[in-house]
C-alpha positions, 0 to 999 in steps of 0.5 A: 500500500502506497500511503502517499497515494492513499492520502491523496485519494482521500484528500480528493474525495474531500476537496470541496470541503477543503475549498470551503474551509479556505473560502470561509477563512478568506471571508473572515480575514477580510471582514475582520480587517475592514478591508474591501478586497484582496490583491493577488500576484499572478505568476502564471503558475498553479499556486497563484492561480489557486489563491486567486480562484479561492479569493474570487469565490470568497469575495466575488470578482469585483473585490479581487485584483490579480496583478501580472508583473513581468520582468522579462518573463517567458511568454508562456507565463503571460499566456497562462495568466490571461487564460486563468483570468478568463476562466475564473473571471479575474480582474487582471492588471499587467504592470511591467517591471522590466524598466524599473528592474533594469534601472535598479540593476544598473545602479547596484552594478556600479558597486557590485554585480549581482548573480542570477539568484540575487537578481531573481530575488530582487524581481520577487521583492519588486513584485511584492512592493508593487502589490503593496502599493496597490493594496495600500491605495485601495485599503485592501489586503495582499494574499500570499501564494506560498504552499506548505511544501515551499514554506517547509524548505524555505523556497520563498524570497525573504522580503518578497513572496514571503510577505503578505497579509494572509495565506490560504495555502499554507497547510497544503502541499503542492500535490494538494494544491493541484487537486484544488486547482482541478476542482476550481477550474484552473486551466490544465496548462497551468496545472501541468506546467513544471513549477517555476518562480520565473526568476530567470530563463529556464529556471524551475523549482525542482531543479533549484531545490534539488528534490522533486515535489513528489519526494518533498510532499511524500516526506511531509505527508507520510514521513517516508522517502529516499534517505538522500532526498530526506537529508536534503529536505531537512537541510533546507528546512534548517538553513531556512529557519530564519525565513519562518521566524520573526527577525532577532531583536535586541 
């Protein structure tokens, strides 16, 4: 018996309950905050698609803005962002940050050239600044799009996609998010696309992490897996502890 597959099959049977739990959570958070709605960063990937779909279901499309923020992004992600918006009735804005990014990189490069990783993390931080600029102006909240798998190993950018006002996906692994995506009507192209943070051309989550989502999720759900993969996962978890804790203060 494959405990991982058994778990996922059971989760699939209760997926509507999982959706409703998160819809109720979003409504409560927004109501308690006195905010009028929610801003969601749209990447063309599955996590932001599910976060946006949950917010639209919870609050109505008139109270949700999705923002696609390309920084020399791959065309497939732009296409998927548009197809998501059409499918779920999302009010999608496009704010191109390429020029801002270029100016920032040029200013920093006069002192220190940045690696692809640092440049990629800067893209994530520019995107979060953009989301908060819109949210502040409207008096709305920013929805996080990080899932349990990413949070456990710290596969988030500090000061970037790790910053938001609430998170409806924090208890869901990537495999569980996929099941929600199918139930919420997220386009198949998004569900099947290799996960990528779009930090640089050709970048994928699994390549950068050094483990697959199946290895990561199997371990998180059952505690089982290949010993090398588990060691890698726990090493990432230890090294990323600072991303899950408040900053040290004296």
